[in-house]
VOLUM-963354 format. One record per residue (C-alpha): residue number from 1; residue in one letter; x negated, y, z. Coordinates in steps of 0.001 Angstrom, whole numbers, plus 524288, in hexadecimal, padded with zeros to 5 digits. Each point is the difference from the previous one (the first is absolute). Example, Ala and Ser with C-alpha at 12.3 -4.5 7.8 and 13.67 -1.06 7.14 Angstrom:
BEGIN
  resi  resn     px     py     pz
     1     A  7CFF4  7EE6C  81E78
     2     S  7FAA6  80D70  7FD6C
! end
This chain:
BEGIN
  resi  resn     px     py     pz
     1     M  0E2B2  DE6B7  39286
     2     G  7FF07  7FE1C  7F158
     3     Q  7F2D2  8066A  7FDAE
     4     A  7F2AE  7FBC8  8048C
     5     A  7F752  80A55  805E6
     6     S  7F72F  806D3  7F60F
     7     Y  7F20B  802C6  80408
     8     P  7F227  7FD83  7FAED
     9     R  7F830  7F54A  8069E
    10     P  7F1F5  7FB81  7FE0A
    11     A  7FF37  7F339  7F887
    12     D  7F803  7F955  80AB3
    13     L  80ACB  80096  80A2B
    14     H  8086C  7F46C  8037F
    15     P  80DBE  7FF41  7FA3A
    16     A  8093B  80A0F  805B7
    17     R  80CD9  7FAAC  80505
    18     G  80CC2  80707  80262
    19     L  80E79  7FFFC  7FD29
    20     Y  8052B  7FF8C  7F220
    21     N  80E9D  7FE69  7FDD0
    22     G  80175  7FC8A  80E4D
    23     V  7F614  7F4E1  80009
    24     E  7F1D8  8002F  80480
    25     T  7F6F7  7FD78  7F4A1
    26     V  7F2F3  8041B  7FA2D
    27     L  8009A  80E2A  7FBA8
    28     D  7F301  7FF5E  7F8DB
    29     F  7F381  7F824  7FF29
    30     G  7F71D  80BDA  800E8
    31     D  8013F  8046F  7F1DC
    32     P  80E0D  80434  7FD39
    33     A  7FC31  80756  7F39A
    34     G  7F923  7F404  7FA91
    35     E  80B74  7F78B  803FD
    36     F  8094B  808F6  7F8B4
    37     A  7F735  7FF96  7F40F
    38     A  8006C  7F122  8002C
    39     L  80ED5  80065  7FF60
    40     G  7FF12  80843  7F3B9
    41     S  7F516  7F933  7F8A1
    42     G  7FDA7  7F29F  8060A
    43     C  806CC  7F7C8  80A38
    44     G  80315  80316  80E18
    45     V  803C8  7F572  809B7
    46     F  80761  802BB  80C86
    47     R  80909  7FA5C  80A66
    48     P  80E07  80511  7FE2D
    49     A  8032C  7FDA4  80E54
    50     W  80AC0  80A61  8000E
    51     R  808DA  7F7D1  7F73D
    52     A  809CF  7F62B  80541
    53     K  80A07  7F678  7FA9E
    54     I  80E5F  7FD11  80275
    55     S  806BD  7F381  7FBA2
    56     V  80E35  80010  7FBAF
    57     T  8063E  7F28C  7FFD1
    58     G  80D4C  7F97A  80098
    59     K  80ABE  7FBB3  7F6D5
    60     D  8042F  80DFE  7FCED
    61     H  7F289  80644  7FFD4
    62     V  8000D  80381  7F171
    63     R  80D57  80678  7FF94
    64     W  7FE2C  806D9  80D14
    65     L  7F29B  805EC  7FD5D
    66     H  803E6  803C7  7F228
    67     N  80B02  8081A  80603
    68     M  7F6D7  8065B  809D0
    69     V  7F561  805C8  7F74B
    70     T  7FECA  80912  7F45A
    71     N  7FA10  7F6AE  7F607
    72     N  80472  7F35A  7F986
    73     V  7FA93  7F4D6  8082A
    74     R  80A86  7F644  7FC1D
    75     D  7F9B3  7FDB6  7F2BF
    76     L  7F1C1  7FFC6  80434
    77     P  7F899  7F439  7FA97
    78     V  7F97D  7F74C  80A15
    79     N  7F334  805CB  804F2
    80     R  802F1  80D5B  7FA62
    81     G  80324  80C58  80779
    82     N  804C2  80DF2  7FED3
    83     Y  80000  80CA8  807B2
    84     N  80BF8  8042D  807CB
    85     F  80583  80A21  8091B
    86     V  808DF  7FD02  80B6B
    87     L  809ED  80B10  80179
    88     N  80A18  80437  809CA
    89     A  80DF8  80321  7FC1A
    90     Q  7FC20  80E27  7FD39
    91     G  7F5C8  7FB80  7F61F
    92     R  7F466  80392  808A4
    93     I  7F42A  7F718  7FFC9
    94     L  7FE4F  7F739  80BDE
    95     G  7F427  7F8E2  7FA94
    96     D  7F8F5  7FB29  7F3F2
    97     I  7FCCC  7F1C3  7FD6D
    98     Y  7FB24  7F66C  7F5D7
    99     I  808D2  7F411  7FE9E
   100     F  7FB03  7F32E  7FA5F
   101     N  80858  7F464  7FBFC
   102     R  7FA31  7F3D9  8062E
   103     G  80A91  7F6BC  7FB40
   104     E  80709  7FC2D  80C76
   105     S  7FD57  80D19  8065F
   106     F  7FC05  80E0B  7FDD7
   107     L  7F331  8052B  8053D
   108     V  7FFDB  80E6F  8037E
   109     D  7F30E  80760  80058
   110     T  7FF4D  80D04  80725
   111     D  7F7FD  807E7  80999
   112     Y  7FEE6  7FA4E  80DA1
   113     T  80638  80C4D  805A6
   114     Q  80C42  7FDE6  7F7D7
   115     V  802C9  7F1FD  8041B
   116     E  80743  80266  80CB1
   117     P  8082B  80BA9  7FB25
   118     L  803D3  7F8CB  7F390
   119     L  8039C  7F384  8072E
   120     T  80866  807F2  8095C
   121     A  806B2  807B4  7F52E
   122     M  8024C  7F4B6  7F6A1
   123     K  8043B  7F59A  809BE
   124     R  80BB3  80882  80382
   125     F  805C5  7FC33  7F2D4
   126     I  7FED5  7F14D  80207
   127     I  80DF4  7FD66  8042D
   128     M  8061C  7F3E1  7F9F4
   129     D  7F46F  7FD51  7F730
   130     K  7F723  7F446  801AD
   131     V  7F368  807CB  8004D
   132     E  7F43E  8005E  808E9
   133     M  7F577  80A6C  80059
   134     A  7F362  7FE95  807A2
   135     E  7F1FF  80481  7FF88
   136     A  7F898  7F606  7F7D8
   137     P  7F332  7F9F1  804D2
   138     I  7F893  803DF  7F3C2
   139     L  7F32C  8073D  80157
   140     P  7FB00  809D8  7F601
   141     L  7F228  7FABA  8001B
   142     W  7F8DB  807CB  7F58F
   143     G  802C6  80AF6  7F68A
   144     F  7F88D  802E0  7F372
   145     C  800C8  80C95  7F840
   146     G  7F90E  80591  7F43D
   147     P  7FDB3  7FDAB  7F176
   148     K  7F70D  7F47F  80376
   149     A  80926  7FA14  80A1F
   150     E  801DC  7F372  7F840
   151     E  7F13B  7FE21  7FF8B
   152     G  7FEB9  801EB  80E9D
   153     M  80AD0  7F645  80265
   154     A  7FA26  7F631  7F691
   155     A  7F340  80077  807C9
   156     A  807F9  7FB75  80BB6
   157     G  80658  7F50B  7F839
   158     I  80CEA  80725  7FDD3
   159     N  8059F  7FFB8  7F243
   160     A  8089E  80BE7  7FDA2
   161     K  7FE87  8002F  7F13F
   162     D  80C02  803EA  7F815
   163     M  8089B  8026C  80BE7
   164     E  80BB5  808F6  7FE04
   165     P  80345  80B60  80914
   166     L  80689  7FB36  80C8E
   167     E  7FD6C  7F1BC  7FCF1
   168     I  7FC85  7F5DE  80A5D
   169     R  7F699  7F51D  7FC4B
   170     E  7FD51  7F4C5  80967
   171     L  7F22A  7FAA9  7FFF5
   172     A  7F72B  7F729  807D7
   173     V  7F399  80745  803DB
   174     D  7F5FE  7F8C2  8083E
   175     K  80A99  7F611  8036B
   176     L  808DF  80AD9  804F6
   177     M  80CCF  802F3  7F903
   178     V  80166  80E7D  7FD6E
   179     M  80991  80901  7F938
   180     V  7F99E  8097E  7F693
   181     V  80896  80BE2  7FD8B
   182     R  7FDDD  80A25  7F584
   183     G  80425  80DD9  8035C
   184     P  80A58  807F7  7F8E2
   185     E  7FD81  807CC  7F3A6
   186     N  7FD57  80C9D  80775
   187     K  7F4E2  7F914  80750
   188     P  7F6C1  7FC57  7F4E5
   189     G  7F5C8  7F5DB  80371
   190     W  8065F  7FCE5  80D2A
   191     Y  800CF  7F202  80517
   192     E  8026E  7F9D0  80D3E
   193     V  7FD8E  7F26C  80574
   194     W  809C6  7FADD  809F6
   195     V  7FEDB  7F3F2  80890
   196     T  808A9  7F8E8  809AC
   197     V  7F4ED  7FC3D  80948
   198     P  7F558  8083B  80652
   199     E  7F353  8006E  7F85C
   200     G  7F891  7F896  80A81
   201     D  8094F  7F475  7FECE
   202     G  7FDF1  7FE65  7F188
   203     G  7F183  801F5  7FD5C
   204     F  8034D  80AAA  7F64F
   205     I  7F78B  80798  7F694
   206     G  7F791  806A2  80A31
   207     G  7FCB5  80C40  7F859
   208     R  7FAB6  7FA83  7F31D
   209     F  80483  80B5D  7F7B5
   210     G  7F4E1  801A9  7F654
   211     E  7FCEF  80E72  7FE34
   212     A  80CA4  80484  80661
   213     K  7FE18  80A95  80A42
   214     Q  806D3  7FFAC  80D23
   215     V  808A8  80BF8  80132
   216     G  80731  805F3  80B69
   217     A  80D01  806A8  801B5
   218     Q  7FA7F  80D98  7FD5D
   219     A  7FC42  7FC8E  7F1FF
   220     L  80CF2  7F8F7  7FE27
   221     E  8074A  80C18  804A4
   222     W  7F8B5  8086E  7F62D
   223     W  8032A  7F5F0  7F578
   224     R  80E6E  7FFEA  803E1
   225     V  80165  80EB1  7FF04
   226     A  7F841  800A1  7F34F
   227     H  80972  7F622  7FA06
   228     G  80BF7  8073C  804E8
   229     I  80518  7F4AD  8082F
   230     P  80916  804BE  80AC4
   231     H  7FF1C  7FA36  80D87
   232     Y  80C7B  7FDB4  807A1
   233     G  80057  807D1  80C90
   234     Q  7F737  80A61  7FA22
   235     D  803C4  80318  7F1E7
   236     I  80D37  7F92E  8007D
   237     R  80873  801E9  80C0A
   238     D  80DA3  7FC7C  80450
   239     R  804DB  80D6A  7FBC2
   240     D  7FBC2  7FE08  7F1D7
   241     L  8085A  7FB76  7F4A3
   242     P  7FB00  7F5B7  7F65D
   243     Q  7FFC8  808A6  7F3ED
   244     E  7F87A  80A98  80746
   245     T  7F4A0  7F6A3  801D1
   246     G  7FE5F  7FD4E  7F173
   247     Q  7FEB8  7F169  802A2
   248     T  80983  7FBD4  7F571
   249     Q  7FA23  7F248  7FFDD
   250     A  8078F  7FDAB  80CA4
   251     L  80D40  802C5  7F9C2
   252     N  808C9  7F778  7F7A5
   253     F  80C41  806BF  7FB05
   254     N  8067F  7F3BE  7FA9F
   255     K  7FFFA  7F717  80BDA
   256     G  80CC8  80418  8064F
   257     C  802DC  803F4  80DE7
   258     Y  7F65A  80112  80B2C
   259     I  7FF00  8087E  80C0E
   260     G  7FDED  80E1C  7FBB3
   261     Q  802CB  7FCE3  7F1B8
   262     E  80AF4  809FB  7FEE4
   263     I  7F6BA  80B23  80354
   264     V  7F571  7FB0D  7F6C3
   265     E  809D0  7FEFD  7F4E6
   266     R  805A1  80D6D  802E2
   267     I  7F265  80606  7FEFC
   268     R  7FD8C  7F8CA  7F335
   269     S  80CCA  804D0  7FA28
   270     R  7FCC0  80E0D  8038B
   271     G  7F2EA  7FF0A  7F937
   272     Q  7F5D1  803BB  80A2A
   273     V  7FCB5  803B9  80DE8
   274     H  7FB5F  80D70  80444
   275     R  7F22B  7FBD1  80363
   276     K  7F678  7F5C4  7FB52
   277     F  7F449  7F878  804FF
   278     T  7F362  8043F  7F9A1
   279     G  7F168  801E4  80170
   280     F  7F8A3  80C7B  80320
   281     E  7F1F7  80423  7FDD5
   282     F  7FBFE  80B0F  8090A
   283     E  7F613  80AD5  7FE45
   284     G  7F7AD  80292  80BE3
   285     S  803FF  7F954  80C9A
   286     L  809EB  7F55B  80285
   287     P  80D5E  804AE  80489
   288     A  8068A  7FBEE  80C97
   289     L  80A44  7F587  7FE4C
   290     G  80E05  8049E  80076
   291     K  809EF  808B8  7F957
   292     I  7FC46  80C61  7F8C0
   293     E  80AB7  80A26  80079
   294     Q  8026C  80CF5  7F94D
   295     D  80B64  80950  801CA
   296     G  806CD  7F65A  808E9
   297     R  7FF85  7F439  7F70C
   298     T  7F6CE  7F482  7FE95
   299     L  7F7EC  800B5  7F38C
   300     A  7F7AC  7F404  80271
   301     E  7FBF3  7F622  80A33
   302     I  7F267  7FA0B  8013A
   303     T  8008A  7F22F  80576
   304     S  7F21B  7FB13  7FD35
   305     A  7F382  807B8  7FDE3
   306     V  7F223  7FAD8  7FE79
   307     A  7F2B9  804AD  7FB7C
   308     I  7FAE8  7F550  7F726
   309     P  7F19C  7FEA2  7FC69
   310     T  7FC9B  7FFF8  7F181
   311     S  7F35F  80084  7F844
   312     S  80258  80E84  7FDB1
   313     G  80379  80355  80E05
   314     S  80B9D  7FF48  80914
   315     R  80DCE  801C5  7FAA8
   316     N  80B91  803E7  80860
   317     I  80C3D  7F8BD  7FBE4
   318     G  80CE3  7FCA6  8062F
   319     L  80D9E  7FA94  7FE80
   320     G  80D06  805D6  8036D
   321     Y  80C74  80608  7FAE7
   322     I  802CB  80C42  7F838
   323     R  80C91  80686  7FBC1
   324     R  802BB  7FD66  7F1C2
   325     E  80158  80E37  7FC15
   326     V  7F28A  802C3  805BF
   327     A  7FA2A  7F470  7F8BC
   328     D  806C2  8040B  7F359
   329     A  7F9C3  80D83  800BC
   330     G  7F29F  7FA30  7FD63
   331     P  7F558  7F796  805A9
   332     Q  7F949  80B1C  80755
   333     V  806A9  8038A  80CC8
   334     E  7FCC4  807C3  80C29
   335     L  8044C  7F9AE  80CA8
   336     A  7FF00  80872  80C24
   337     G  7F44C  8070C  7FA49
   338     L  7F959  7F387  7FB80
   339     K  7FE5F  7FE14  7F16A
   340     A  8035B  7F28B  7FAD8
   341     R  802A3  7F8CB  7F36B
   342     I  80B4B  7F685  7FE95
   343     V  7FB42  7F2CD  7FAFB
   344     D  80800  7F43F  7FC0E
   345     P  7F87E  7F4E3  80686
   346     P  7F7BA  7F841  7FE90
   347     F  7F528  80A1F  80097
   348     V  7F4D4  7FEE5  7F64D
   349     I  7F438  7FE43  808E5
! end
């Protein structure tokens, strides 16, 4: 389940726990609206327990992985990463991943729920290649997000100053070696701290985050939708094509052959796909997730929908797909009787 449950809770209650992206975590600390506000104006700190890592090693690991994914990983500088899709032969998306060059290996970062399916799908193509793939024992210890994220990290002794998007920086913090990772460009103010040992074994930072506010998965889900970031398994599925998702940062058209490349190139040469990923702002109530049809054809599909708290009241926004001719007719649309406005994310909150 990609979304956290949305409900108001008194601030004096204990943290609410539940499933987010298939992993049990804190949904909120009693004040989800305040937690969301911290992500927009200050610094939120959280445990990204739903993320996992895969190591790719072996003599042929660079050539092999470069031929498996949609972006150019062969020319990545050490400790830099990029965003990728893994496709099947029909060009459909089997998963999305961040790949980092660690010198003698690649480190793949993805959702925990994607690890087993991706390992199964990708290992089928290790035939004569000297390549090994395995889940890596690296823990996503802390996440920081917000315009004051660097300040919150500095209070914990973590220097993230002047980091580039998708850069890894290795630091010693309280005698524990950590990897500080800056998020991609579409996740402004997002950082994660990874370790190779459990926190209790290293005497780590213990929560010294200055004025940073602990935030749960509910606020992070609101933040994700507000920034127009699709989640695999919810907004991107194995029936979707790369160009439909609008995530062009995952595609490199000069790298040569890879699985599904022929379909991707064919779509590029034809100019466009029939539908596109976009944002919606809804009047009145939130719509049900799913396809919206009219006269026997699908006009749109809502894949995420949330009511986010703002200083001026709740706003109903969502993500999904819309047919291009409907989008071209204007930003105001009516979907199954529900009035909505098409918005190119991120939303202005």
